[in-house]
Each structure stands twice: as structure tokens, then as C-alpha cells.
C-alpha positions in Angstrom: 89.2 99.8 132.7 88.5 103.2 134.4 85.7 105.5 133.3 88.2 108.2 132.4 90.1 105.8 130.1 86.8 104.7 128.5 85.8 108.3 127.9 89.2 109.1 126.3 88.9 106.1 124.0 85.4 107.2 123.0 86.6 110.7 122.3 89.5 109.3 120.2 87.1 107.1 118.2 84.7 110.0 117.6 87.6 112.2 116.4 88.8 109.4 114.1 85.4 109.0 112.5 85.0 112.7 112.1 88.6 113.3 110.9 87.6 114.5 107.4 85.2 117.1 108.9 87.8 118.3 111.3 90.5 118.5 108.6 88.1 120.4 106.3 87.1 122.9 109.0 90.8 123.5 110.0 91.8 124.0 106.4 88.9 126.5 105.7 89.8 128.5 108.8 93.5 128.5 108.1 93.3 129.5 104.5 90.6 132.1 105.0 92.8 133.8 107.6 95.9 133.7 105.4 94.3 134.4 102.0 91.8 137.3 101.9 90.2 136.1 98.6 89.9 132.5 99.7 86.2 132.5 100.6 84.9 134.9 97.8 82.1 133.5 95.7 84.3 133.3 92.6 87.1 131.5 94.4 84.6 129.1 96.0 83.0 128.2 92.6 86.4 127.7 91.0 87.5 125.5 94.0 84.4 123.4 93.8 84.9 122.9 90.1 88.4 121.5 90.8 87.1 119.5 93.7 84.4 117.9 91.5 87.1 116.2 89.4 88.6 114.6 92.4 85.2 113.7 93.8 84.2 111.9 90.6 87.3 109.7 90.5 87.0 109.2 94.2 83.5 107.8 93.7 84.9 105.1 91.3 87.9 104.5 93.6 85.6 104.0 96.6 83.8 101.1 94.9 87.2 99.5 94.1 88.6 100.0 97.6 85.5 98.7 99.3 86.2 95.4 97.7 89.8 95.5 99.0 91.3 96.5 95.6 93.2 99.4 94.3 93.2 101.2 91.0 96.5 102.9 89.9 95.4 103.3 86.3 93.0 106.2 87.0 95.4 108.9 85.9 96.4 107.1 82.7 92.7 106.6 81.8 92.1 110.3 82.3 94.9 111.2 79.9 94.0 108.5 77.4 90.3 109.5 77.3 91.3 113.1 76.6 93.7 112.1 73.8 91.0 109.9 72.2 88.6 112.8 72.2 91.2 115.2 70.9 92.1 112.8 68.1 88.5 112.3 67.1 87.9 116.1 66.9 91.1 116.9 65.0 91.5 113.8 62.9 88.2 112.1 62.8 87.9 108.4 61.8 89.7 107.8 58.4 87.8 105.3 56.3 90.6 104.8 53.7 88.7 102.1 51.8 86.0 104.6 51.1 88.3 107.6 50.7 86.6 109.6 53.4 87.1 110.8 57.0 84.2 110.7 59.4 84.1 113.4 62.2 81.7 112.2 65.0 79.3 114.5 66.8 80.5 115.6 70.2 77.9 113.5 72.1 79.2 110.4 70.2 82.7 111.3 71.2 81.8 111.6 74.8 80.0 108.3 74.8 82.9 106.6 73.0 85.5 107.9 75.5 83.5 106.9 78.5 82.9 103.4 77.0 86.7 103.1 76.4 87.3 104.0 80.1 84.8 101.3 81.1 86.5 98.8 78.9 89.9 99.5 80.4 88.3 99.0 83.8 87.0 95.7 82.5 90.5 94.7 81.5 91.7 95.5 85.0 88.8 93.5 86.5 89.5 90.5 84.3 93.2 90.5 85.1 92.4 90.6 88.8 89.4 88.3 89.0 90.1 85.8 86.3 93.8 85.6 86.2 94.4 86.3 89.9 96.8 89.1 89.3 97.1 91.3 92.3 95.2 94.6 91.9 98.4 96.7 92.5 100.3 94.9 89.7 97.4 94.7 87.3 96.5 98.4 87.5 100.2 99.4 87.6 100.7 97.5 84.3 97.6 99.1 82.6 98.7 102.5 83.9 101.9 102.2 81.9 100.1 100.6 78.9 97.5 103.3 78.5 99.8 106.2 79.4 102.0 104.9 76.6 99.0 104.6 74.2 98.1 108.2 75.1 101.6 109.3 74.1 101.5 107.2 70.9 98.1 108.8 70.0 99.9 112.0 69.0 103.6 111.2 69.3 103.7 112.9 72.7 102.3 116.2 71.5 99.1 118.1 72.5 95.9 118.2 70.6 95.1 122.0 70.8 92.0 124.1 69.9 89.4 121.4 70.5 86.5 123.8 69.5 85.8 121.7 66.4 84.6 123.1 63.1 81.0 124.1 62.1 81.4 122.6 58.6 82.4 119.3 60.2 79.5 119.5 62.7 81.8 118.6 65.6 81.6 121.8 67.7 80.5 122.1 71.3 83.2 120.1 73.1 84.3 123.0 75.4 80.8 123.3 76.8 81.3 120.2 79.0 84.1 121.8 81.0 83.2 125.5 80.6 79.5 125.5 80.4 77.0 126.1 83.2 73.3 125.8 84.1 71.8 128.5 86.2 75.3 129.6 87.0 76.4 126.2 88.2 79.2 124.6 86.1 78.3 121.3 84.4 81.2 119.6 86.2 79.7 120.3 89.5 76.2 119.2 88.4 77.8 116.0 87.0 79.4 115.4 90.4 76.2 115.9 92.3 74.3 113.5 90.0 77.0 110.9 90.3 77.1 111.2 94.1 73.3 110.7 94.3 73.4 107.7 92.0 76.4 106.2 93.7 75.0 106.6 97.2 71.8 104.9 96.1 73.7 102.0 94.5 75.9 101.5 97.6 73.1 101.7 100.1 69.9 100.5 98.4 70.9 97.9 95.9 72.0 94.2 96.1 75.1 95.2 94.1 76.1 97.7 96.8 75.6 95.1 99.6 77.6 92.6 97.6 80.5 95.1 97.2 80.7 95.5 101.0 80.4 91.8 101.5 83.3 91.0 99.1 85.5 93.6 100.9 84.5 92.4 104.3 85.1 88.7 103.7 85.6 87.4 100.2 85.5 83.7 101.1 82.3 84.2 103.1 80.8 86.2 100.2 81.6 83.4 97.8 80.1 80.8 100.0 77.0 82.8 100.3 76.5 82.7 96.6 77.8 86.2 95.6 79.5 86.3 92.3 82.8 87.7 93.6 84.6 87.8 90.2 81.7 89.6 88.6 81.5 92.2 91.4 85.2 92.8 91.3 85.1 93.3 87.5 82.2 95.7 87.7 83.8 98.0 90.3 86.9 98.5 88.1 84.6 99.3 85.2 82.9 102.0 87.3 86.3 103.4 88.2 87.4 103.4 84.6 84.2 105.2 83.5 84.6 107.8 86.1 88.2 108.4 85.2 87.4 108.8 81.5 84.6 111.3 82.3 87.1 113.4 84.3 89.6 113.2 81.4 86.9 114.6 79.1 86.0 117.4 81.5 89.6 118.5 81.9 90.3 118.4 78.1 87.1 120.3 77.5 87.9 123.0 80.1 91.4 123.5 78.7 90.2 123.1 75.1 93.3 120.9 74.6 94.3 117.3 75.3 97.8 116.4 76.5 99.0 112.8 77.1 100.4 113.6 80.5 97.0 114.9 81.8 95.9 113.1 85.0 99.3 112.2 86.4 99.0 111.6 90.2 95.2 111.8 90.1 95.0 108.2 91.2 96.8 109.3 94.4 94.3 112.1 95.0 91.5 109.6 94.6 93.0 107.1 97.0 93.8 109.8 99.5 90.3 111.3 99.3 88.7 107.9 99.7 90.8 107.0 102.8 90.5 110.4 104.4 86.8 110.0 104.1 86.8 106.8 106.2 87.1 104.0 103.6 89.3 101.2 104.7 92.1 100.1 102.4 91.4 96.6 103.7 87.9 96.8 102.2 84.4 96.4 103.6 84.0 99.7 105.3 83.4 103.2 103.9 80.9 105.5 102.2 80.5 107.5 99.0 79.7 110.6 101.1 82.9 110.2 103.0 85.0 109.9 99.9 83.4 113.1 98.5 84.2 114.8 101.8 87.8 113.6 101.5 87.9 115.0 98.0 86.8 118.4 99.4 89.7 118.2 101.9 92.2 117.5 99.2 90.7 120.1 96.9 90.7 122.9 99.6 94.3 122.0 100.5 95.5 122.2 96.8 93.7 125.4 96.0 94.6 127.0 99.3 98.2 126.3 98.8 98.1 127.8 95.3 96.3 131.0 96.6 98.9 131.4 99.3 101.7 131.2 96.8 103.3 128.1 98.2 106.0 126.7 96.0 104.8 123.9 93.7 107.7 121.8 95.1 106.4 122.2 98.6 102.9 121.4 97.4 104.1 118.1 96.2 105.8 117.4 99.5 102.7 118.3 101.5 100.4 116.2 99.3 102.7 113.2 99.9 102.5 113.8 103.7 98.7 113.9 103.5 98.6 110.6 101.7 100.9 109.0 104.3 98.8 110.4 107.1 95.6 109.2 105.4 97.0 105.6 105.4 98.2 105.9 109.0 94.7 107.0 110.1 93.2 104.1 108.1 95.4 101.7 110.0 94.5 103.2 113.3 90.8 103.0 112.5 91.2 99.4 111.5 92.2 98.7 115.1 89.0 100.3 116.4 86.8 97.2 116.5 89.4 95.5 118.6 89.5 98.4 121.1 85.7 98.5 121.0 85.5 94.8 122.0 88.0 95.5 124.9 85.8 98.3 126.1 82.7 96.1 125.9 84.4 93.4 127.9 85.6 95.9 130.4 82.1 97.3 130.9 80.7 93.8 131.3 83.4 92.9 133.9 82.6 96.1 135.9 79.0 95.3 136.2 
């Protein structure tokens, strides 16, 4: 193989690895030139707030995809968590046998909803690891189940005005989505905290190494003593908890909960993860890459809105982005093979 050919392949591999950075840079330049207000401080803060939601669910999705799985229930969990919070604020917990209704404090509501998301993830994990249901079918089924439960929670209507009542001591819910510390919205701070924790777990802990091992070669991981079923279950629990947290943030920001909240968010999470370099086959990817992919998706979404692009075309473009992300993933999966060819060629030329 000639030196020129090898150089071209090296450039192509580098471009493939840096695709998320390149895409983000291109989008920033394009939208800043076509929308004068795109890079103002207010617009940037608003954009990062939106991005933080995709980044949080992308963190959970990354752990799942690193094991070779997929989670289609993310959007349903988002909607269901919001509806649970809305119901607890509006209706409380009726204790008919005592003739009273208990209205939980907001911190309790937040914890309950995140735990519910984790439990739904546990259900996904059990279906996949214990009953050998394929991840696509298992999470597709739970997506429908919990989207249905979200609709049943209020007969398909919205829980509005989630401020709570001082006399019931359940106020403060809007602070999660609307509050800020030193001018930085809580949702962004939560994203930053989760990124730090997730990066540490993925890089520095035995659990993180086991996640990569399971995705790289499940049989080899099992033979090496890794509890594959346990790892698979835990990653879906992480994904469920992240999704529930996003559902709470969205409902808090809107001060309302609707059962359809979170629709297609699972696609955003998967696209962000794959754009960031995580392989759908498992075993390769990073949390940082997934967050970078979330920034690409977020900049694209907000940029299209600011340019006044039709919502119908926005849907089409998002679909194209998802397809391109998968195509790029497939191309990158062929990279090791090409790398081996290059090494062999260099050896033969010596």
C-alpha cells in the first residue's frame, strides 16, 4: 500500500474520530452566520439548558449501549416521572382507611420519582438478562406500558400549576427547572455533576471496566468471572434514573406535567451517543463523547428553531441525522480491520 493511500486512510480515521467536534464547529459557524442572536449570552444559556436534558439521558444511554444494548423506554420514563410528580403535588397520597390525604414534600417527590425510574430500568434489565428478551423488544414493550400508565395517571390530561400550596407544605417544585446558582441554571449544574460522576465510574471503577468488557465480548466477560447479568441490569437502572430526572426537570421548568412529554427523546439520546463515538455494537465509547454528541443535537435543534425552519422539516432533518449517525458508527466499526491492513502493509514494506 502506497504512502499516499496510508496518509489518506489516516486522515479519514482522524476525521471519523473527530466527527462530533467537526459537526459542532460547522453548526456553530453556520447558525451564527444565519441567525444574528444565535451566539448571544441569553441564547447560549438557554441552549445549554436544553442540551443538558439530552446530555443527562445520553449519559444513561451510553452505559446501556456500551454493553451492546438499547433503551427505547427513555421517553416514556420521562413522561411517566413527570406525571407521578404532578399527581403527588396535585392529589397527594390518599389514605382512605385513615380518612386523610398526605402531600409529600418536594424533595421526597423528587426521590420517589427517580427511584421509580430506576425500578423501571430494573424491569428492563431483568427482562433482558434473566428472561433473555432482546433489548429492543423489552424496552419497546416497557415504552408502551409506561407511556400508557402516564396517560392513565390523569386520563390523558395535563397536571397544571405545579407550584404546590404553602398550607400543604409542598411548594418549591419549579425551582428544579427554573432555579439557578450564581446565574447557572440547576439543570446545567446537574448535568456537570453527572458527567463528572459518570466519567469517573466509566474510567476508574471495576464496574466501568466490566461494562466495557461485557460490550466487547460478553462470553469472554462471563468466562473471566464478570457477573454479566448484574452489569446489564445496573446499566438499565442508570438509564431509567437519568430519564426520570429529566422528566422532573422538564415538568418543573414548564410547571406542568403532560403524559406525552419525552416523546422521541430516546432517539435524541441514541443519536447523541453514537455521534459521540459510542459503538452500537458495544464495547467502545466515552461519556464525554456522548455529551459532545448531545451538544451537536442541541445546537442543531435550537439553531433550526432560531432560523424559523418549519417544525416538519426539523423532524425530517433529525431523522437524517440519526441515520447518518448510525452509518458513521458502521463505518467506524470497520476501522480496526483497516488498521490491521495498514499495519500489515507497513510490515511488508519494511
